[in-house]
C-alpha positions, 0 to 999 in steps of 0.5 A: 163756527170752527177754530179754523174758520176763526183763525182764517178771519183773523189772518186776513185781518192780521194781513190787511190792517198793517197795510192801511197803517198811517205814517207815525211821523206826526204822533202827538204825545197827548194824543198817542197816550189816550190810544196807548194808556198806561194800565196797572191791572195785566202785570201788577205794574205800569205798563203801556196797553200795547206792552202788556202782551195782553188783550186790554181795554180802557175806559177813561174818564172822557168816555165816562163823562160823555156817555153818562152810563147808568149802569155797568151793563151800559158801559160793558155791553159789547166791549171786546170779548164781553157779553152781559145779561140781566134780568131787567134794568136798573139794579136787577141781577146782572152777569158779566161773561168774559170771553164766554166763561161764567160771570163768577169767573170774572174777577172784579177789583175796586181800587185794587180790592177784590169784591164779590158775594162769596155766597153767590160768587158773582160780583153784584155788577148791578149795584156799582155806580158808574158815576163814582168811577173815574176809569175802568180797566178790562183784561181778557184772558186768564190772570190766575197766576197773579190774582188767584181764584175766578180770574178765569175769563179776566179781570175788570178793575174799577178806579173811583174818582180822585181827581178834580172837583164835580157836581152833577144833577140829572133827570129823566124818564121813568122818574129817574134822578141822579145827583153827585158832588165831590172834590179832590184837594191838595196841599203840600204831599197830601191829597183828599178826596171826598164824593157822594152820589144818589141815584132813584128811579121808579124803574120799569115793568120787568114782565108782561101785565106787571107793575114798575120795579124801583131802584135806588143807590146812594154812594160815596168815597173817601181818599186820603193819600200823602206822598213822600217825595220820590220815597214812597206813599201811604193812604187810606181809602173807602167806597160804600154803595147802598139801597134798595132794588124791587124785583119779580117773584113767580107771579105778577102779585108777588112783590119782592125787594132787596137791601144791598150794601157794597163796601170796600176800604183799605190802607196802602203804602209803598216805599222805595227801599233802594233805587232798584227795589220798591215794596207794596203793602195793601190791607183791606176788607171788602163787604157784600151784603144783602137782605131779600123780602117777600111782601116786606117779610125777611126771605134771606140774609147773605153778608160776606166779608172779605179781609186781605193782606197783601205784600209785593216786592218790585226788583228793577235789573236794567230793562227787566222786572221781577215781582215776588210777593204774598197774600192772605185772604180770609172770607166770612159769611153771616146768614139766617140759613145754617151753612156747615162752614162759614169761614175759609182762609186762603194763603198765597205766593206768586212771582212774575218776570218781566224780561226786555231784549229789545224787540223781544219781551218775555213774561212769566207768572207763577202762583201757589193757592192753599185754601182750607175748603179745596186744598192747593192749586198752582196756576201759571202763565208765559207770554212772548211778544216780538215787535215787527217795527215801531208800529206793529207787534205780535204776541202769544201767550199761555196761561192757566187759572181756577174758580174756587167753589162757592160757600153756596155750592159747598155748604148751602143747606140741602144743596151743597156738595162738600166734595167739589173741586175747583174748576180749573183751565187753560188757554192759549191766545195769539194776537197782534197789535198796530199802534199809530199816530192817530189810531190803533187796532188789536186782534186776537184768537183764543182757545180756552179748555175748562175742566171740572166745571161746576154745574147743578146735576138734576139727579142728585139735585146738587152741584158736581164736577161732571162737565167739560167746556171749551171756548174758542173765539176772536177778537178785533179792537179798533181806536181813532183819535183824529181832530175832533173825532174819537171812535171805538170799534169792537167785535167778538165771535166765540163759540162756548160749548159744553163738550159732553152735551155738544151744546152751546153753554146757556145765556152765551151769545156768539156775536157781539159788537159795539161802535162809539162815535163822538164829535167835538164841534166848537162848544158842542158834541154829538155822538153815539153808541151802536151795539148788538148781541147775537141770539142765545139759549136760555137753558143748558139743552138749547130748547129756549131760544132768545132772540139777538137785538141791536141797540142805539144810543144817541148823546149831545153835550154843550159846554156853555161856560168854563168846566160847565156842561149840559148833556142829553142821552137818548138810550134805545132810541129804537125803542127795541123790545128785548130780553137776555134772561128767561124766568124759570116760570117761563117768562121773559125779563123786559129791559127798559124802553127808550129813555131820555136823561138831561144833566148839567155838570160841573167838572174840572177833570 
């Protein structure tokens, strides 16, 4: 697949799709809002997805309640530009690759707070409970000029629940149980939310001739927010998930497990200093803690704490917005391994301009980071969009980003390389979107060049900056809200290449797709999700090929009383045996077989 081939395909898409447009004269406001939702992640301010000049996907509360995903892999698999891999199902190590970049090149935010392991680098995607989520925003493409390190492939922001009252009880295959409850109450200008969820399963076999590996997760949220009329607001919030996950060692009898804890807590506020000047502030702390055990004995403690202070000023000037801010971030680690350094600080200043001149939109942003471990880094981005008519907009953008070396990369005893430089990238993208009353489509072409790629050097047995990589790709996303039908379609094609060795980067699929269809029939609902991932190579040399696969999930619901719904979800209906990763010992990680979950829920959302 060459870039010219991708360009030709996208050009055909651009030329054909607008011809199929339907009239927008009968647009319904609520329906249109679902097709073009307001998002905050792409530009740090509220804009519709169509106006952000970005490739954006939103998983809303309706989708989350209908699909009842068990983990983040279920939720993200096959979404535009997203590839997922894992060492089995239910709380096992998982990776999320956006546009072919590494899992630690995707920034995860939980209610605006960065959450990841400063030792391993990647977020613990496998421990995030979808049951506590109200909404997920996915931005594809570099966002280093707004968020700093690690936003190379994109940003995933999770918003925990803060509306309604809910109660859920579910049980199913593999002795799996899920219980959750919570409520959000408002009095005057004060809103308080409390929620909790418990998930437990015996799990599945992760390799041939082994035993089931279980997983449990207890999570909770607490939020209190007071709104001072139109003048501003102040609030505190917290999220925590903890539990245990059993996994495979080198041999079937090698029993291992991990105690884990994820936590974010913060104080945030905003105030309108004048009608054209808003100030936002956030003080937060995030924790990622784990302790590994081998046959009941501790095998390693890796605890991360990240403290952040962020101040943002937004100035309104007619149809234009200007954002200026600063951020301080401090990482600390605690481990029973003797790292050379256990703390580093990062100070940053950033600015953004969002300019509107009728059909023409211009965006520009710039950020300077100064880090104790690797010095200074400047990132920037620029985007232009033009509204061809009421329904169609073309866009083009260019952005740079970087990925910071982790504490393991730099300081792990006997492994780290303190001379490592950050990875740096530059990405160009062109796209077009059609937005109509009952459906939309969005297509994009992009190319990323990555320099100083951090990878393991077997000669010196340490990480080094020795490789370069390019990722070329094309994406198509479509959505429909028509009468009682809801549908979403996504297709992605990419070529993530190690230029130095002329190989495909390990564990990246080059084709991905997903189709979600749901139909409401009175009090009943029927739906299904079909997804596929193409083949991938488990190793950098491309000698270990893992076959592609397709999955089918089906679901049905019955609203038997006001706010009460019974649901049945069948995952992997065709009982496919598939793998996305191979152990270093040569055996494949197995994923869950066909499973059934039955639930009863009360939800006022």
